[in-house]
TORKOL-4160 file (C-alpha; in steps of 0.2 Angstrom, whole numbers, padded with zeros to 4 digits, m for minus):
291
<pt num="1" X="0002" Y="m0002" Z="m0002"/>
<pt num="2" X="0007" Y="0016" Z="m0004"/>
<pt num="3" X="0012" Y="0031" Z="0008"/>
<pt num="4" X="0016" Y="0048" Z="0008"/>
<pt num="5" X="0034" Y="0058" Z="0014"/>
<pt num="6" X="0033" Y="0073" Z="0023"/>
<pt num="7" X="0033" Y="0083" Z="0008"/>
<pt num="8" X="0017" Y="0075" Z="0001"/>
<pt num="9" X="0026" Y="0062" Z="m0014"/>
<pt num="10" X="0019" Y="0046" Z="m0012"/>
<pt num="11" X="0028" Y="0030" Z="m0008"/>
<pt num="12" X="0026" Y="0012" Z="m0013"/>
<pt num="13" X="0033" Y="m0002" Z="m0020"/>
<pt num="14" X="0041" Y="m0003" Z="m0037"/>
<pt num="15" X="0031" Y="m0011" Z="m0049"/>
<pt num="16" X="0039" Y="m0024" Z="m0063"/>
<pt num="17" X="0033" Y="m0011" Z="m0077"/>
<pt num="18" X="0040" Y="0003" Z="m0071"/>
<pt num="19" X="0059" Y="m0003" Z="m0070"/>
<pt num="20" X="0061" Y="0006" Z="m0087"/>
<pt num="21" X="0059" Y="0022" Z="m0075"/>
<pt num="22" X="0070" Y="0015" Z="m0063"/>
<pt num="23" X="0083" Y="0012" Z="m0076"/>
<pt num="24" X="0082" Y="0031" Z="m0081"/>
<pt num="25" X="0088" Y="0034" Z="m0063"/>
<pt num="26" X="0104" Y="0022" Z="m0065"/>
<pt num="27" X="0107" Y="0031" Z="m0082"/>
<pt num="28" X="0107" Y="0048" Z="m0075"/>
<pt num="29" X="0118" Y="0043" Z="m0061"/>
<pt num="30" X="0130" Y="0033" Z="m0072"/>
<pt num="31" X="0129" Y="0017" Z="m0063"/>
<pt num="32" X="0132" Y="m0002" Z="m0068"/>
<pt num="33" X="0115" Y="m0010" Z="m0067"/>
<pt num="34" X="0104" Y="m0016" Z="m0080"/>
<pt num="35" X="0086" Y="m0021" Z="m0080"/>
<pt num="36" X="0090" Y="m0040" Z="m0073"/>
<pt num="37" X="0096" Y="m0031" Z="m0056"/>
<pt num="38" X="0081" Y="m0022" Z="m0053"/>
<pt num="39" X="0071" Y="m0039" Z="m0057"/>
<pt num="40" X="0083" Y="m0047" Z="m0043"/>
<pt num="41" X="0078" Y="m0036" Z="m0031"/>
<pt num="42" X="0058" Y="m0035" Z="m0035"/>
<pt num="43" X="0061" Y="m0058" Z="m0034"/>
<pt num="44" X="0070" Y="m0058" Z="m0019"/>
<pt num="45" X="0070" Y="m0042" Z="m0010"/>
<pt num="46" X="0058" Y="m0025" Z="m0009"/>
<pt num="47" X="0063" Y="m0010" Z="m0019"/>
<pt num="48" X="0053" Y="0007" Z="m0015"/>
<pt num="49" X="0048" Y="0020" Z="m0025"/>
<pt num="50" X="0045" Y="0040" Z="m0023"/>
<pt num="51" X="0034" Y="0045" Z="m0037"/>
<pt num="52" X="0030" Y="0064" Z="m0043"/>
<pt num="53" X="0013" Y="0069" Z="m0044"/>
<pt num="54" X="0013" Y="0064" Z="m0062"/>
<pt num="55" X="0017" Y="0048" Z="m0057"/>
<pt num="56" X="0034" Y="0046" Z="m0063"/>
<pt num="57" X="0048" Y="0036" Z="m0050"/>
<pt num="58" X="0059" Y="0051" Z="m0046"/>
<pt num="59" X="0067" Y="0039" Z="m0031"/>
<pt num="60" X="0072" Y="0021" Z="m0026"/>
<pt num="61" X="0080" Y="0011" Z="m0013"/>
<pt num="62" X="0081" Y="m0006" Z="m0011"/>
<pt num="63" X="0084" Y="m0021" Z="0002"/>
<pt num="64" X="0089" Y="m0038" Z="0000"/>
<pt num="65" X="0088" Y="m0050" Z="0013"/>
<pt num="66" X="0100" Y="m0065" Z="0017"/>
<pt num="67" X="0099" Y="m0078" Z="0030"/>
<pt num="68" X="0085" Y="m0072" Z="0043"/>
<pt num="69" X="0102" Y="m0062" Z="0048"/>
<pt num="70" X="0104" Y="m0047" Z="0038"/>
<pt num="71" X="0099" Y="m0037" Z="0024"/>
<pt num="72" X="0109" Y="m0024" Z="0009"/>
<pt num="73" X="0100" Y="m0009" Z="0007"/>
<pt num="74" X="0106" Y="0001" Z="m0008"/>
<pt num="75" X="0099" Y="0008" Z="m0025"/>
<pt num="76" X="0097" Y="0023" Z="m0018"/>
<pt num="77" X="0095" Y="0036" Z="m0032"/>
<pt num="78" X="0085" Y="0053" Z="m0034"/>
<pt num="79" X="0081" Y="0060" Z="m0051"/>
<pt num="80" X="0092" Y="0076" Z="m0052"/>
<pt num="81" X="0078" Y="0087" Z="m0053"/>
<pt num="82" X="0071" Y="0082" Z="m0036"/>
<pt num="83" X="0087" Y="0080" Z="m0026"/>
<pt num="84" X="0091" Y="0088" Z="m0008"/>
<pt num="85" X="0071" Y="0087" Z="m0003"/>
<pt num="86" X="0075" Y="0072" Z="0009"/>
<pt num="87" X="0068" Y="0059" Z="m0002"/>
<pt num="88" X="0086" Y="0050" Z="0001"/>
<pt num="89" X="0085" Y="0049" Z="0020"/>
<pt num="90" X="0065" Y="0047" Z="0020"/>
<pt num="91" X="0066" Y="0030" Z="0010"/>
<pt num="92" X="0083" Y="0025" Z="0021"/>
<pt num="93" X="0072" Y="0027" Z="0036"/>
<pt num="94" X="0058" Y="0017" Z="0030"/>
<pt num="95" X="0070" Y="0002" Z="0024"/>
<pt num="96" X="0078" Y="0003" Z="0040"/>
<pt num="97" X="0062" Y="0001" Z="0051"/>
<pt num="98" X="0057" Y="m0014" Z="0039"/>
<pt num="99" X="0072" Y="m0022" Z="0042"/>
<pt num="100" X="0075" Y="m0018" Z="0061"/>
<pt num="101" X="0055" Y="m0024" Z="0062"/>
<pt num="102" X="0060" Y="m0041" Z="0053"/>
<pt num="103" X="0075" Y="m0044" Z="0066"/>
<pt num="104" X="0088" Y="m0041" Z="0053"/>
<pt num="105" X="0105" Y="m0032" Z="0053"/>
<pt num="106" X="0106" Y="m0017" Z="0041"/>
<pt num="107" X="0122" Y="m0017" Z="0030"/>
<pt num="108" X="0128" Y="m0007" Z="0015"/>
<pt num="109" X="0143" Y="0000" Z="0005"/>
<pt num="110" X="0146" Y="0018" Z="0005"/>
<pt num="111" X="0153" Y="0030" Z="m0004"/>
<pt num="112" X="0166" Y="0042" Z="0004"/>
<pt num="113" X="0149" Y="0056" Z="0004"/>
<pt num="114" X="0138" Y="0043" Z="0009"/>
<pt num="115" X="0149" Y="0036" Z="0025"/>
<pt num="116" X="0145" Y="0052" Z="0034"/>
<pt num="117" X="0126" Y="0052" Z="0031"/>
<pt num="118" X="0123" Y="0033" Z="0036"/>
<pt num="119" X="0137" Y="0037" Z="0051"/>
<pt num="120" X="0123" Y="0051" Z="0057"/>
<pt num="121" X="0110" Y="0037" Z="0057"/>
<pt num="122" X="0120" Y="0025" Z="0067"/>
<pt num="123" X="0130" Y="0015" Z="0054"/>
<pt num="124" X="0148" Y="0009" Z="0060"/>
<pt num="125" X="0163" Y="0006" Z="0047"/>
<pt num="126" X="0168" Y="m0012" Z="0047"/>
<pt num="127" X="0180" Y="m0013" Z="0032"/>
<pt num="128" X="0185" Y="m0005" Z="0014"/>
<pt num="129" X="0182" Y="m0009" Z="m0003"/>
<pt num="130" X="0190" Y="m0003" Z="m0018"/>
<pt num="131" X="0183" Y="m0002" Z="m0035"/>
<pt num="132" X="0197" Y="m0007" Z="m0049"/>
<pt num="133" X="0190" Y="m0006" Z="m0069"/>
<pt num="134" X="0200" Y="m0014" Z="m0084"/>
<pt num="135" X="0198" Y="m0007" Z="m0102"/>
<pt num="136" X="0195" Y="m0019" Z="m0116"/>
<pt num="137" X="0213" Y="m0023" Z="m0119"/>
<pt num="138" X="0223" Y="m0032" Z="m0104"/>
<pt num="139" X="0238" Y="m0040" Z="m0101"/>
<pt num="140" X="0235" Y="m0055" Z="m0090"/>
<pt num="141" X="0249" Y="m0065" Z="m0086"/>
<pt num="142" X="0250" Y="m0083" Z="m0077"/>
<pt num="143" X="0250" Y="m0081" Z="m0058"/>
<pt num="144" X="0257" Y="m0095" Z="m0052"/>
<pt num="145" X="0247" Y="m0113" Z="m0051"/>
<pt num="146" X="0242" Y="m0118" Z="m0034"/>
<pt num="147" X="0249" Y="m0133" Z="m0030"/>
<pt num="148" X="0235" Y="m0147" Z="m0033"/>
<pt num="149" X="0223" Y="m0136" Z="m0037"/>
<pt num="150" X="0211" Y="m0138" Z="m0052"/>
<pt num="151" X="0203" Y="m0122" Z="m0060"/>
<pt num="152" X="0185" Y="m0124" Z="m0070"/>
<pt num="153" X="0170" Y="m0117" Z="m0076"/>
<pt num="154" X="0156" Y="m0118" Z="m0064"/>
<pt num="155" X="0141" Y="m0129" Z="m0071"/>
<pt num="156" X="0122" Y="m0127" Z="m0065"/>
<pt num="157" X="0124" Y="m0145" Z="m0054"/>
<pt num="158" X="0140" Y="m0137" Z="m0044"/>
<pt num="159" X="0127" Y="m0122" Z="m0038"/>
<pt num="160" X="0122" Y="m0131" Z="m0022"/>
<pt num="161" X="0139" Y="m0134" Z="m0018"/>
<pt num="162" X="0145" Y="m0118" Z="m0023"/>
<pt num="163" X="0130" Y="m0110" Z="m0012"/>
<pt num="164" X="0136" Y="m0117" Z="0004"/>
<pt num="165" X="0153" Y="m0114" Z="0000"/>
<pt num="166" X="0150" Y="m0095" Z="m0002"/>
<pt num="167" X="0139" Y="m0095" Z="0014"/>
<pt num="168" X="0152" Y="m0101" Z="0025"/>
<pt num="169" X="0163" Y="m0084" Z="0017"/>
<pt num="170" X="0147" Y="m0072" Z="0015"/>
<pt num="171" X="0139" Y="m0075" Z="0032"/>
<pt num="172" X="0122" Y="m0082" Z="0025"/>
<pt num="173" X="0116" Y="m0093" Z="0009"/>
<pt num="174" X="0112" Y="m0081" Z="m0007"/>
<pt num="175" X="0112" Y="m0097" Z="m0016"/>
<pt num="176" X="0095" Y="m0087" Z="m0025"/>
<pt num="177" X="0107" Y="m0072" Z="m0031"/>
<pt num="178" X="0122" Y="m0085" Z="m0037"/>
<pt num="179" X="0110" Y="m0096" Z="m0047"/>
<pt num="180" X="0105" Y="m0077" Z="m0056"/>
<pt num="181" X="0121" Y="m0073" Z="m0058"/>
<pt num="182" X="0127" Y="m0088" Z="m0065"/>
<pt num="183" X="0115" Y="m0087" Z="m0077"/>
<pt num="184" X="0119" Y="m0069" Z="m0082"/>
<pt num="185" X="0138" Y="m0071" Z="m0086"/>
<pt num="186" X="0143" Y="m0091" Z="m0085"/>
<pt num="187" X="0159" Y="m0085" Z="m0093"/>
<pt num="188" X="0163" Y="m0076" Z="m0076"/>
<pt num="189" X="0159" Y="m0092" Z="m0066"/>
<pt num="190" X="0175" Y="m0101" Z="m0061"/>
<pt num="191" X="0177" Y="m0115" Z="m0047"/>
<pt num="192" X="0193" Y="m0121" Z="m0039"/>
<pt num="193" X="0194" Y="m0137" Z="m0033"/>
<pt num="194" X="0208" Y="m0148" Z="m0022"/>
<pt num="195" X="0205" Y="m0168" Z="m0019"/>
<pt num="196" X="0189" Y="m0164" Z="m0023"/>
<pt num="197" X="0185" Y="m0152" Z="m0010"/>
<pt num="198" X="0180" Y="m0132" Z="m0017"/>
<pt num="199" X="0192" Y="m0120" Z="m0011"/>
<pt num="200" X="0188" Y="m0105" Z="m0021"/>
<pt num="201" X="0173" Y="m0098" Z="m0032"/>
<pt num="202" X="0168" Y="m0083" Z="m0042"/>
<pt num="203" X="0154" Y="m0079" Z="m0052"/>
<pt num="204" X="0149" Y="m0060" Z="m0059"/>
<pt num="205" X="0137" Y="m0052" Z="m0069"/>
<pt num="206" X="0134" Y="m0041" Z="m0085"/>
<pt num="207" X="0131" Y="m0024" Z="m0082"/>
<pt num="208" X="0128" Y="m0008" Z="m0092"/>
<pt num="209" X="0145" Y="0000" Z="m0094"/>
<pt num="210" X="0155" Y="m0016" Z="m0088"/>
<pt num="211" X="0155" Y="m0034" Z="m0083"/>
<pt num="212" X="0156" Y="m0034" Z="m0062"/>
<pt num="213" X="0166" Y="m0050" Z="m0057"/>
<pt num="214" X="0163" Y="m0054" Z="m0039"/>
<pt num="215" X="0159" Y="m0062" Z="m0027"/>
<pt num="216" X="0176" Y="m0072" Z="m0025"/>
<pt num="217" X="0179" Y="m0082" Z="m0009"/>
<pt num="218" X="0195" Y="m0091" Z="m0009"/>
<pt num="219" X="0207" Y="m0100" Z="0001"/>
<pt num="220" X="0222" Y="m0091" Z="m0004"/>
<pt num="221" X="0229" Y="m0078" Z="m0012"/>
<pt num="222" X="0236" Y="m0090" Z="m0029"/>
<pt num="223" X="0219" Y="m0099" Z="m0028"/>
<pt num="224" X="0209" Y="m0080" Z="m0030"/>
<pt num="225" X="0222" Y="m0074" Z="m0043"/>
<pt num="226" X="0220" Y="m0090" Z="m0053"/>
<pt num="227" X="0201" Y="m0089" Z="m0053"/>
<pt num="228" X="0202" Y="m0071" Z="m0059"/>
<pt num="229" X="0215" Y="m0074" Z="m0073"/>
<pt num="230" X="0203" Y="m0089" Z="m0079"/>
<pt num="231" X="0188" Y="m0078" Z="m0079"/>
<pt num="232" X="0198" Y="m0062" Z="m0087"/>
<pt num="233" X="0203" Y="m0073" Z="m0100"/>
<pt num="234" X="0187" Y="m0077" Z="m0105"/>
<pt num="235" X="0179" Y="m0061" Z="m0105"/>
<pt num="236" X="0180" Y="m0047" Z="m0118"/>
<pt num="237" X="0178" Y="m0028" Z="m0114"/>
<pt num="238" X="0178" Y="m0019" Z="m0098"/>
<pt num="239" X="0177" Y="m0026" Z="m0080"/>
<pt num="240" X="0173" Y="m0020" Z="m0064"/>
<pt num="241" X="0181" Y="m0027" Z="m0047"/>
<pt num="242" X="0176" Y="m0021" Z="m0030"/>
<pt num="243" X="0191" Y="m0029" Z="m0021"/>
<pt num="244" X="0194" Y="m0029" Z="m0001"/>
<pt num="245" X="0206" Y="m0018" Z="0004"/>
<pt num="246" X="0214" Y="m0030" Z="0013"/>
<pt num="247" X="0220" Y="m0040" Z="m0001"/>
<pt num="248" X="0235" Y="m0031" Z="m0007"/>
<pt num="249" X="0243" Y="m0046" Z="m0016"/>
<pt num="250" X="0227" Y="m0048" Z="m0027"/>
<pt num="251" X="0226" Y="m0030" Z="m0031"/>
<pt num="252" X="0243" Y="m0027" Z="m0035"/>
<pt num="253" X="0242" Y="m0041" Z="m0047"/>
<pt num="254" X="0226" Y="m0034" Z="m0056"/>
<pt num="255" X="0235" Y="m0019" Z="m0057"/>
<pt num="256" X="0248" Y="m0025" Z="m0066"/>
<pt num="257" X="0237" Y="m0033" Z="m0079"/>
<pt num="258" X="0229" Y="m0015" Z="m0084"/>
<pt num="259" X="0218" Y="m0012" Z="m0068"/>
<pt num="260" X="0215" Y="0006" Z="m0060"/>
<pt num="261" X="0206" Y="0012" Z="m0045"/>
<pt num="262" X="0191" Y="0021" Z="m0046"/>
<pt num="263" X="0182" Y="0025" Z="m0030"/>
<pt num="264" X="0181" Y="0018" Z="m0011"/>
<pt num="265" X="0168" Y="0010" Z="m0002"/>
<pt num="266" X="0164" Y="0008" Z="0015"/>
<pt num="267" X="0157" Y="m0009" Z="0024"/>
<pt num="268" X="0145" Y="m0003" Z="0035"/>
<pt num="269" X="0133" Y="m0011" Z="0047"/>
<pt num="270" X="0119" Y="m0002" Z="0058"/>
<pt num="271" X="0124" Y="m0004" Z="0077"/>
<pt num="272" X="0138" Y="m0014" Z="0075"/>
<pt num="273" X="0158" Y="m0013" Z="0068"/>
<pt num="274" X="0158" Y="m0032" Z="0067"/>
<pt num="275" X="0152" Y="m0038" Z="0049"/>
<pt num="276" X="0148" Y="m0056" Z="0044"/>
<pt num="277" X="0159" Y="m0062" Z="0031"/>
<pt num="278" X="0176" Y="m0070" Z="0034"/>
<pt num="279" X="0188" Y="m0058" Z="0030"/>
<pt num="280" X="0201" Y="m0070" Z="0028"/>
<pt num="281" X="0193" Y="m0079" Z="0012"/>
<pt num="282" X="0181" Y="m0065" Z="0003"/>
<pt num="283" X="0191" Y="m0057" Z="m0011"/>
<pt num="284" X="0178" Y="m0047" Z="m0019"/>
<pt num="285" X="0161" Y="m0044" Z="m0017"/>
<pt num="286" X="0146" Y="m0045" Z="m0028"/>
<pt num="287" X="0145" Y="m0027" Z="m0030"/>
<pt num="288" X="0139" Y="m0013" Z="m0018"/>
<pt num="289" X="0120" Y="m0017" Z="m0022"/>
<pt num="290" X="0121" Y="m0036" Z="m0016"/>
<pt num="291" X="0135" Y="m0037" Z="m0005"/>
């Protein structure tokens, strides 16, 4: 049911038929999402939308719950001609209130400017992330092959085991998200095994401006690099990777392969400074909108 914000703009769920309007906000902001990302949120989470008097979608915010423990808050977008009217804050508070009522911790990845806003709402820093980008031309050197590790493409039959392995690193099951990512960018989906046991996995997705590689969960730097190298050799065109700042060896290898830093993020959690993930094994995230 639609409600109204303090300035009279109606607020309600985004409808599937309004994805084109939501995409207009993405294009205006210069973000990388495509229609499939909005459908993912509509199918697995919630998208709140603010509409102008004529019914046009002028602001959005989305939530995506994971495993009954926490939920991502993202896709906070406001049309340029309606900014500085409190719409983003209104939507953020609506998301937070709903997640609090559901017993879920709110998590997000903030830009430097957004970080100050979120701190005022009670979010605390957990760890840093950097967006790296490569153009279509890359020089992908072969990292040392991990001893006894086999790297191969992920098949649909692998997804249940991949989901379980990923959950141990991410902190909750997100199999439904991983299934959708695999369908969107199969050339970016790779698995590392040692003696029949999963020791790393990488998935990705298509984007409006570049393919996005991540999440990347692995047991070691060399396994993470081997997975990333396999995906980069299979893909054409520009690529984004949101890499954990602590993973300096992988970052150095990516930069030597032609990647450059674009912008930082800060992972933040409402009311706590400790994240749910295994920092030792999370090398790259799925993106600031997906975690």
